[in-house]
C-alpha positions in Angstrom: 133.4 105.7 106.9 129.8 104.6 106.4 127.2 106.7 104.8 123.5 106.3 104.0 121.0 107.2 101.7 117.5 106.9 103.3 113.7 107.3 102.1 110.6 106.6 103.8 108.6 103.4 103.0 105.7 101.2 103.9 107.5 99.4 106.5 109.2 102.5 108.1 112.3 103.6 106.3 114.7 102.0 103.5 118.4 102.8 103.8 121.2 102.2 101.1 124.6 102.1 103.2 128.0 102.1 101.8 131.5 102.5 103.3 133.2 105.3 101.1 135.7 104.1 98.7 134.6 100.5 99.3 131.5 99.7 96.9 131.5 96.2 97.8 130.4 97.0 101.2 127.0 98.3 100.1 123.9 96.9 101.5 120.1 97.7 101.8 118.2 97.5 104.9 114.6 98.3 105.9 113.9 99.4 109.6 111.0 100.5 111.5 112.5 103.8 112.8 115.1 106.6 111.5 116.8 106.4 114.7 117.5 102.6 113.9 119.6 103.8 111.1 121.4 106.5 113.0 122.3 103.7 115.8 123.1 101.0 113.4 126.3 98.9 113.9 127.8 100.8 110.8 127.2 104.2 112.4 126.9 106.1 109.5 128.7 109.6 109.6 126.4 111.0 106.8 122.6 110.3 106.4 121.0 111.8 103.5 117.3 111.5 103.8 114.5 112.2 101.6 112.3 113.9 104.2 112.0 117.7 105.2 114.1 118.9 108.1 113.5 122.2 109.6 110.0 123.7 110.0 108.9 127.2 109.5 106.8 129.0 112.1 105.0 130.7 109.1 105.4 130.3 105.4 105.7 132.9 102.8 104.7 131.5 99.2 104.8 128.1 98.1 106.4 126.1 101.1 109.7 126.7 102.6 112.9 128.4 101.1 114.4 125.3 100.0 111.4 124.1 98.2 111.0 127.5 96.4 114.6 127.4 95.2 114.8 124.0 93.6 111.3 123.7 91.8 112.4 125.9 89.1 115.4 123.6 88.2 113.2 120.6 88.1 110.9 121.5 85.1 108.3 119.1 84.7 109.3 117.4 87.7 108.8 120.3 90.2 105.3 118.8 91.4 107.3 116.2 93.2 108.5 118.8 95.7 105.7 119.4 98.2 105.1 122.5 99.7 105.8 122.0 103.4 103.6 123.9 105.9 104.4 125.4 109.2 105.3 123.3 112.2 101.8 124.0 113.6 100.3 122.3 110.6 102.7 119.5 110.4 102.1 118.5 114.0 98.2 118.4 113.3 97.2 114.7 113.0 93.8 115.5 111.5 93.7 116.6 107.9 91.2 119.2 108.4 93.0 120.7 111.5 96.3 120.6 109.5 94.5 122.5 106.6 93.0 125.1 109.2 96.4 125.6 110.7 98.3 125.9 107.4 95.8 128.7 106.6 96.5 130.6 109.5 100.3 130.5 109.3 100.7 131.0 105.7 100.9 134.2 103.3 98.9 134.0 100.9 97.0 131.4 102.8 97.4 127.8 101.6 95.8 124.6 102.7 97.8 121.3 102.7 97.9 118.8 100.1 96.7 115.2 100.6 100.0 113.8 99.5 101.9 116.1 101.7 99.7 115.3 104.7 100.7 111.8 104.1 104.2 112.5 105.1 103.6 114.2 108.2 104.1 111.4 110.6 107.8 110.9 109.1 108.4 114.5 109.2 107.3 114.7 112.9 109.4 111.6 113.7 112.6 113.1 112.1 112.0 116.5 113.8 111.5 115.0 117.2 114.7 112.8 116.6 116.9 115.8 115.7 115.6 118.0 118.5 116.2 115.3 121.1 119.4 114.3 120.0 121.4 117.3 118.7 124.4 114.9 118.1 122.8 113.8 115.1 122.1 117.3 113.6 125.4 117.7 111.8 125.1 114.1 110.4 121.6 114.1 109.0 121.0 116.1 105.7 117.6 116.8 103.9 118.0 115.6 100.1 115.4 115.3 97.3 115.9 112.3 94.7 114.8 114.7 91.8 117.5 117.1 92.7 120.2 114.4 93.0 119.3 113.1 89.5 119.1 116.8 88.2 122.7 117.0 89.3 123.6 113.6 88.0 122.0 114.6 84.7 124.5 117.4 84.2 122.1 119.6 86.2 119.4 119.5 83.7 115.8 118.6 84.6 114.7 115.0 83.7 112.3 114.5 80.8 110.5 111.4 82.2 108.5 111.0 85.4 109.1 108.2 87.8 105.7 107.4 88.4 102.5 108.0 86.5 99.3 107.8 88.2 100.9 106.3 91.3 102.5 103.5 89.7 106.1 103.3 88.7 106.7 104.4 85.0 109.4 102.1 83.7 111.1 104.4 81.2 111.4 106.9 84.0 112.8 104.3 86.3 115.3 103.0 83.7 116.5 106.6 83.0 117.2 107.3 86.8 118.8 103.7 86.9 121.1 104.9 84.1 122.1 108.0 85.8 123.0 106.2 89.0 125.2 103.7 87.1 126.8 106.5 84.9 127.9 108.1 88.3 130.2 105.4 88.8 129.6 105.9 92.7 127.5 102.8 93.1 128.0 99.2 92.2 125.7 98.0 89.3 124.7 95.0 91.5 123.2 97.5 94.2 121.4 99.4 91.4 120.0 96.5 90.0 118.9 94.9 93.4 115.0 94.2 93.9 113.1 96.4 96.4 113.2 94.5 99.9 110.1 93.5 101.5 108.3 96.7 103.1 109.5 99.0 100.4 108.8 99.7 96.6 111.0 99.8 93.8 110.9 103.7 93.8 111.6 103.8 97.6 115.0 102.1 96.6 115.6 104.3 93.8 115.1 107.4 96.0 117.4 105.8 98.8 120.2 105.2 96.2 119.9 108.8 94.9 120.4 109.8 98.5 123.5 107.4 98.7 125.1 109.5 95.9 124.6 112.7 97.9 125.9 111.0 101.0 128.9 110.0 99.3 129.6 113.4 98.0 129.0 115.2 101.4 131.2 112.8 102.9 134.2 113.7 100.8 133.9 117.4 100.9 131.3 118.0 98.4 127.6 118.8 98.6 125.7 121.7 97.6 122.7 123.2 99.8 119.8 125.1 98.5 119.8 127.7 99.9 123.6 128.4 100.4 124.1 128.8 103.3 121.5 126.8 104.9 118.7 128.4 107.0 117.8 127.5 110.7 114.6 127.0 112.0 113.3 128.0 115.5 114.9 125.3 117.1 118.3 125.4 115.5 117.7 122.8 112.8 119.1 123.3 109.4 116.7 124.1 106.4 118.2 123.2 103.2 117.8 120.6 100.6 121.3 119.1 99.3 122.7 117.7 96.4 125.9 117.0 94.7 128.4 119.4 94.2 131.3 117.3 92.6 130.0 115.4 89.8 132.0 112.2 88.8 
């Protein structure tokens, strides 16, 4: 059985793929669309993607329920969890219009962060894909790398950031690579791989974090926030998953 950990990147999407129980099979690919991963020759049975799935019609508080649940667990890293606004706001292609729609569909009224707005095209891509292809809904799981690293760190928040002022922060990157290596789930050569063209080093790291969650899900593990997951107006799951069974 193949599984994949996926993150958005400059060239589209970066995926770390591996057969369960066969570390030597691991590979890294960069593709332009998420559908290309779902339809890859490996046909991954579990796709753990660092991108919001399931959108609210209206939001109460700071984003969707999963975001509000995991932030307190992450300590100083909670700023990495963006507040995703309503579906109406996400489907606005202009920042000003996104803010206007977000203000009208949130309580208390909240605008959209510039960083959050930057990932709206990829949120729309995954939303459209899952709504059009319901066969993928049970295969694609939302993850967040900092929540995966929280689990790999003994359910403790990390004390080092991954990036500082938009640039990779090597002590934080080393810490996360060490946690991936310590899990025993991934081959060391994969963890040490350079980022492929079209993706950054932190994109690869996040895809590898997703791969650890995908491996856990494929073997009967996985922990969702909330538990059980919610559903949006289109029946898509609303939950962020991490590892339940630690090595």
